[in-house]
C-alpha positions as CSV (number, residue, x, y, z in Angstrom):
1,M,88.1,-105.5,-131.2
2,R,88.0,-102.0,-129.7
3,P,89.5,-103.0,-126.3
4,L,92.3,-104.8,-128.1
5,A,93.0,-101.9,-130.4
6,A,93.1,-99.5,-127.4
7,W,95.6,-101.8,-125.8
8,L,97.8,-101.8,-128.9
9,V,98.1,-98.0,-129.0
10,A,98.3,-97.5,-125.2
11,R,102.1,-98.2,-124.9
12,P,105.0,-98.7,-127.4
13,Q,105.8,-102.1,-126.0
14,N,102.2,-103.2,-126.6
15,A,102.5,-102.2,-130.2
16,V,105.8,-104.2,-130.6
17,I,104.2,-107.3,-129.0
18,G,101.1,-106.9,-131.2
19,L,103.1,-106.6,-134.4
20,A,105.4,-109.5,-133.6
21,A,102.5,-111.8,-132.5
22,T,100.2,-111.1,-135.4
23,L,103.1,-111.7,-137.9
24,L,103.1,-115.3,-136.8
25,L,99.3,-115.8,-137.0
26,P,97.4,-117.4,-139.9
27,F,96.2,-114.7,-142.3
28,A,99.0,-112.5,-141.1
29,Q,98.8,-110.4,-144.3
30,V,95.4,-109.1,-143.1
31,I,95.7,-109.2,-139.4
32,S,99.3,-107.9,-139.0
33,G,98.8,-105.4,-141.8
34,A,95.7,-104.0,-140.2
35,V,97.6,-103.6,-136.9
36,M,100.4,-101.7,-138.8
37,S,97.8,-99.5,-140.5
38,L,96.2,-98.7,-137.1
39,L,99.5,-97.7,-135.6
40,V,100.5,-95.5,-138.5
41,L,97.2,-93.7,-138.5
42,K,97.3,-93.3,-134.7
43,Q,100.9,-92.2,-134.1
44,G,102.6,-91.6,-137.4
45,A,104.7,-93.6,-139.8
46,P,108.2,-93.0,-138.2
47,R,107.1,-94.3,-134.7
48,A,105.3,-97.2,-136.2
49,A,108.3,-98.1,-138.3
50,V,110.6,-98.1,-135.3
51,Q,108.1,-100.4,-133.5
52,G,108.1,-102.7,-136.6
53,V,111.9,-102.9,-136.7
54,I,112.0,-103.8,-133.0
55,A,109.3,-106.5,-133.5
56,V,111.0,-108.1,-136.5
57,T,114.3,-108.0,-134.7
58,L,112.8,-109.9,-131.8
59,L,111.4,-112.5,-134.2
60,A,114.7,-112.7,-136.0
61,V,116.5,-113.5,-132.7
62,I,113.9,-116.2,-131.9
63,S,114.4,-117.6,-135.4
64,L,118.1,-117.8,-134.8
65,L,117.6,-119.6,-131.5
66,L,115.3,-122.1,-133.2
67,Q,117.6,-122.4,-136.2
68,S,114.9,-121.1,-138.6
69,P,115.6,-119.0,-141.7
70,V,116.0,-115.4,-140.6
71,S,115.6,-114.0,-144.1
72,Q,112.0,-115.2,-144.3
73,V,111.1,-113.2,-141.2
74,F,112.4,-109.9,-142.8
75,A,110.8,-110.8,-146.1
76,N,107.4,-111.4,-144.5
77,A,107.6,-108.2,-142.6
78,A,108.5,-106.2,-145.6
79,V,105.8,-107.7,-147.8
80,I,103.1,-107.3,-145.2
81,W,103.9,-104.0,-143.6
82,V,105.7,-101.7,-146.1
83,P,102.9,-101.2,-148.6
84,V,100.3,-100.7,-145.9
85,M,102.6,-98.2,-144.1
86,L,102.9,-96.2,-147.3
87,L,99.1,-96.1,-147.9
88,A,98.4,-95.3,-144.2
89,A,101.0,-92.6,-144.2
90,L,99.4,-91.1,-147.3
91,L,96.0,-91.3,-145.7
92,R,97.2,-89.6,-142.5
93,S,99.0,-86.8,-144.3
94,R,96.3,-86.1,-146.9
95,R,93.4,-86.8,-144.5
96,S,91.3,-88.2,-147.3
97,V,90.4,-91.9,-147.8
98,T,89.1,-91.1,-151.3
99,L,92.3,-89.4,-152.4
100,T,94.4,-92.3,-150.9
101,L,92.4,-94.9,-152.8
102,Q,92.5,-92.9,-156.0
103,V,96.3,-92.8,-155.8
104,A,96.4,-96.5,-155.0
105,A,94.3,-97.1,-158.2
106,L,96.7,-95.1,-160.3
107,V,99.6,-97.1,-158.9
108,A,97.8,-100.3,-159.9
109,L,97.6,-99.1,-163.5
110,A,101.2,-98.0,-163.4
111,V,102.3,-101.5,-162.2
112,T,100.2,-103.1,-165.0
113,C,102.1,-101.0,-167.6
114,A,105.4,-101.8,-165.8
115,F,104.9,-105.5,-166.4
116,Y,104.8,-104.9,-170.1
117,L,107.7,-102.5,-170.1
118,A,109.9,-104.8,-168.0
119,L,108.9,-108.2,-169.5
120,G,107.7,-107.3,-173.0
121,D,105.4,-110.3,-173.1
122,P,104.2,-111.1,-169.5
123,A,102.3,-114.2,-170.8
124,A,105.6,-115.9,-171.7
125,Y,106.9,-115.1,-168.2
126,W,103.8,-116.4,-166.4
127,S,103.8,-119.5,-168.6
128,D,107.3,-120.4,-167.2
129,V,106.1,-119.7,-163.7
130,L,103.1,-122.0,-164.2
131,V,105.3,-124.8,-165.4
132,K,107.3,-124.5,-162.1
133,V,104.1,-124.4,-160.1
134,A,102.9,-127.6,-161.9
135,A,106.2,-129.2,-161.0
136,A,105.7,-128.3,-157.4
137,F,102.2,-129.8,-157.5
138,R,103.7,-133.0,-158.8
139,D,106.3,-133.1,-156.0
140,M,103.4,-132.8,-153.5
141,G,101.6,-135.7,-155.1
142,L,98.9,-133.5,-156.8
143,Q,99.3,-135.0,-160.2
144,Q,95.7,-134.1,-161.4
145,H,96.1,-130.5,-160.3
146,A,99.4,-130.3,-162.2
147,D,97.9,-131.7,-165.4
148,A,94.9,-129.4,-165.2
149,L,97.1,-126.4,-164.7
150,L,99.3,-127.3,-167.7
151,E,96.3,-127.9,-169.9
152,Q,95.0,-124.4,-169.2
153,R,98.5,-122.8,-169.1
154,D,98.1,-120.5,-172.1
155,V,94.7,-119.2,-171.0
156,V,95.8,-118.7,-167.4
157,A,99.2,-117.1,-168.4
158,A,97.4,-114.5,-170.5
159,Q,95.3,-113.4,-167.4
160,M,98.0,-113.6,-164.7
161,T,99.2,-110.0,-165.0
162,T,95.7,-108.6,-164.3
163,L,95.0,-111.2,-161.7
164,V,98.2,-110.5,-159.7
165,V,97.7,-106.7,-159.9
166,L,94.1,-106.8,-158.9
167,T,94.5,-109.4,-156.1
168,T,97.5,-107.5,-154.6
169,W,95.8,-104.1,-154.9
170,S,92.6,-105.4,-153.4
171,L,94.4,-107.1,-150.5
172,Y,96.4,-104.1,-149.5
173,V,93.5,-101.6,-149.9
174,T,91.3,-103.9,-147.8
175,V,93.9,-104.2,-145.1
176,L,94.2,-100.4,-145.1
177,L,90.5,-99.9,-144.8
178,L,90.3,-102.5,-142.0
179,G,93.0,-100.6,-140.0
180,Y,91.1,-97.4,-140.7
181,A,87.9,-98.8,-139.5
182,I,89.6,-99.9,-136.2
183,Y,91.2,-96.4,-136.0
184,R,87.8,-94.7,-136.4
185,S,86.4,-96.8,-133.5
186,L,89.1,-95.2,-131.3
187,S,89.2,-91.7,-132.7
188,E,87.4,-88.8,-131.1
189,K,86.8,-87.6,-134.7
190,P,85.7,-90.7,-136.6
191,G,85.0,-88.8,-139.8
192,E,88.2,-86.8,-139.9
193,F,89.6,-88.7,-143.0
194,G,86.2,-89.2,-144.7
195,R,83.9,-92.2,-144.9
196,F,84.5,-95.3,-147.0
197,C,80.8,-95.3,-148.0
198,D,81.4,-91.9,-149.8
199,L,84.2,-93.3,-151.9
200,N,84.3,-92.2,-155.6
201,L,87.3,-93.2,-157.7
202,G,86.5,-90.4,-160.0
203,K,85.8,-89.7,-163.7
204,V,89.5,-89.6,-164.5
205,L,89.9,-93.3,-163.8
206,A,86.5,-94.0,-165.5
207,L,87.6,-92.0,-168.6
208,T,91.0,-93.9,-168.6
209,M,89.1,-97.1,-168.7
210,A,86.8,-95.9,-171.6
211,V,89.7,-94.6,-173.7
212,T,92.0,-97.6,-173.2
213,S,89.1,-99.9,-174.0
214,V,88.4,-98.2,-177.3
215,M,92.1,-98.1,-178.2
216,A,92.4,-101.8,-177.3
217,V,89.6,-102.7,-179.7
218,V,91.0,-100.6,-182.5
219,T,94.7,-101.7,-182.1
220,G,94.2,-105.2,-180.6
221,S,97.0,-104.4,-178.2
222,A,97.2,-106.9,-175.3
223,W,98.7,-104.4,-172.9
224,L,95.9,-101.9,-173.5
225,Q,93.3,-104.7,-173.0
226,N,94.9,-105.5,-169.6
227,V,95.1,-101.8,-168.5
228,A,91.5,-101.3,-169.5
229,F,90.4,-104.4,-167.6
230,V,92.3,-103.4,-164.5
231,A,90.9,-99.9,-164.6
232,F,87.4,-101.3,-164.8
233,A,87.8,-104.0,-162.2
234,L,89.2,-101.5,-159.6
235,F,85.7,-100.0,-159.4
236,W,84.5,-103.1,-157.5
237,L,85.6,-101.2,-154.4
238,Q,83.4,-98.2,-155.2
239,G,80.5,-100.7,-155.8
240,L,81.2,-102.1,-152.3
241,A,81.2,-98.5,-150.9
242,I,77.7,-98.0,-152.4
243,V,76.6,-101.1,-150.5
244,H,77.9,-99.5,-147.3
245,W,76.2,-96.2,-148.2
246,L,72.9,-97.9,-148.7
247,H,73.3,-99.5,-145.2
248,A,74.3,-96.2,-143.6
249,A,71.3,-94.5,-145.2
250,G,69.0,-97.1,-143.7
251,R,68.0,-98.6,-147.1
252,L,69.9,-101.9,-146.7
253,P,69.9,-104.2,-143.7
254,V,73.2,-105.2,-142.2
255,L,72.4,-108.8,-143.0
256,V,72.7,-108.0,-146.7
257,V,76.1,-106.3,-146.2
258,I,77.3,-109.4,-144.3
259,M,76.0,-111.6,-147.1
260,V,77.9,-109.6,-149.7
261,Y,81.2,-110.1,-147.8
262,A,80.4,-113.8,-147.3
263,L,79.7,-114.3,-151.0
264,I,82.9,-112.6,-152.3
265,P,85.1,-115.7,-151.7
266,L,82.4,-118.0,-153.2
267,L,81.3,-116.0,-156.2
268,N,84.6,-114.1,-156.5
269,A,84.8,-113.0,-160.1
270,L,81.1,-112.8,-160.7
271,L,80.4,-110.7,-157.7
272,I,83.5,-108.5,-158.2
273,M,82.4,-107.8,-161.7
274,A,78.9,-107.0,-160.6
275,L,80.2,-104.5,-158.0
276,A,82.6,-103.1,-160.6
277,V,79.7,-102.4,-163.0
278,V,77.8,-100.6,-160.2
279,G,80.8,-98.6,-159.2
280,Y,81.8,-97.7,-162.7
281,I,78.3,-96.4,-163.5
282,D,78.3,-94.4,-160.2
283,A,81.6,-92.8,-161.1
284,W,79.9,-91.2,-164.1
285,F,76.5,-90.3,-162.6
286,D,77.3,-90.0,-158.8
287,F,74.0,-91.4,-157.7
288,R,74.8,-90.9,-154.0
289,R,75.3,-87.2,-154.3
290,R,72.2,-86.8,-156.5
291,K,70.1,-88.8,-154.0
292,T,71.4,-86.8,-151.0
293,A,70.7,-83.6,-152.9
């Protein structure tokens, strides 16, 4: 990985080729996003943006020659690169991975509130979306999947807002951290922006979760319930940081860290909630600082 990363940042044309090529790969959201994150951290957002524009222009020309939809190329580039560029630019300017992720967490809460401000009742909106998804399943011959989705439509629709916010936030933050890890492998000062294993989302976010939870119980408000759940679930990343801290401190073998990552797709909600519990408790008591002291 390090030789490839060194090649990407060696020359501007290498960066353009890397961005264009990775945008066509499977899992481009992760791979191409991490490349953009690396480029922004290494050489700044303006230069990386120019290289991104050149790369997407080349792909657009190729799409025209192949008579493929050009708009899809620009849409993919915008969705994959722009949020990561903003996060990486913030990290580079503030020089703090903790501050950057705290800001990202606040944005996630703001987006959750925005769903309710814009849609009033997001569950009704997601219910219509799920009907369309079920229709698409039927067109693909997946009748059983369509029927199962429609049977659970009300339950799924009520959870879609938090699911979309958390999934999107987790994806972009993970991509940023992957690019940052690659950048640290090339940097002469690998600790200049801080270590992920020291991440603490802070008592402000923890207090926000506690207050909105109490208010949600008292008022029965759906939007407060969703905000409280999102605020709590965001702490899964701090729980993961503690796993890395235990490994860095020599208290956890690397095999366990690998197993945690391997189990995330399998146990998904269960493991995420377990990490969130650990991260939330740590936000109040800061076990790592106490242990170090």
